[in-house]
C-alpha positions in Angstrom: 51.3 -95.2 -0.6 53.2 -92.3 1.0 53.3 -90.3 -2.2 49.6 -90.6 -2.7 49.0 -89.8 0.9 51.2 -86.7 0.7 49.3 -85.3 -2.3 46.3 -85.0 0.2 48.5 -82.8 2.4 48.8 -80.2 -0.4 46.0 -78.3 -1.9 45.4 -76.6 -5.2 48.0 -76.7 -7.9 50.6 -78.6 -6.0 48.2 -81.5 -5.4 47.1 -81.4 -9.0 50.7 -81.5 -10.2 51.5 -84.4 -7.9 48.6 -86.4 -9.3 49.4 -85.5 -12.9 53.0 -86.6 -12.4 52.0 -89.9 -10.8 53.4 -88.7 -7.4 57.0 -88.4 -8.9 59.3 -85.4 -8.8 59.2 -83.4 -12.0 63.0 -83.0 -11.9 64.6 -86.3 -10.9 61.6 -88.7 -11.5 61.8 -90.3 -8.0 58.6 -90.9 -6.0 57.8 -88.4 -3.3 58.3 -89.9 0.2 56.6 -89.1 3.5 59.3 -86.9 4.9 60.1 -84.8 1.8 58.8 -81.3 1.3 57.2 -80.7 -2.1 57.7 -77.5 -3.9 55.8 -76.1 -6.9 58.2 -75.0 -9.6 57.3 -72.5 -12.4 59.1 -73.8 -15.5 59.3 -70.4 -17.2 60.1 -68.6 -13.9 57.1 -66.5 -14.3 55.2 -66.7 -11.0 52.1 -65.2 -12.6 51.9 -68.0 -15.1 49.7 -70.7 -13.4 49.1 -72.8 -16.6 49.2 -76.5 -16.0 52.2 -77.0 -18.4 54.2 -74.4 -16.5 53.9 -76.1 -13.1 56.0 -79.0 -11.7 55.9 -80.6 -8.3 59.5 -81.2 -7.3 61.5 -82.2 -4.2 62.7 -79.2 -2.2 66.3 -80.2 -2.9 65.6 -80.6 -6.6 64.0 -77.1 -6.6 67.1 -75.7 -5.0 69.3 -77.4 -7.6 67.1 -76.1 -10.5 67.6 -72.5 -9.3 71.2 -72.9 -8.3 72.3 -74.3 -11.7 70.3 -71.8 -13.7 71.4 -68.9 -11.5 75.1 -69.9 -11.6 75.1 -70.2 -15.4 73.2 -67.0 -15.8 75.5 -65.2 -13.4 78.5 -66.5 -15.3 77.1 -65.2 -18.6 76.4 -61.8 -17.1 79.8 -61.5 -15.6 81.4 -61.9 -19.0 79.2 -59.2 -20.4 79.6 -56.7 -17.5 81.5 -53.5 -18.2 82.7 -51.5 -15.2 81.2 -48.1 -15.0 83.9 -45.5 -14.5 83.2 -42.0 -13.2 83.8 -39.1 -15.6 86.6 -37.2 -14.0 86.7 -34.3 -16.5 84.2 -32.3 -14.5 85.1 -31.6 -10.9 82.2 -29.5 -9.5 83.0 -26.2 -11.3 86.7 -26.1 -10.4 
């Protein structure tokens, strides 16, 4: 009851995603409850892509987890590939 009622609180794509997902979170699969905030997640992280298959209605906490886990693993990969830029000390302003 609450999940269906909540889909009426959201308009547009969030409401459509909730109905398409049978009022369940696209991440954890649990029903949306009355006191939970629903977020719309772009699967490919492209916020210009509003195609149906790119949008998931998810719990706020699940949305945070999605971005934290992707961000942490991405940051870890980037740190391994980072090379420290060192200034060229051969030229000293014409001295």
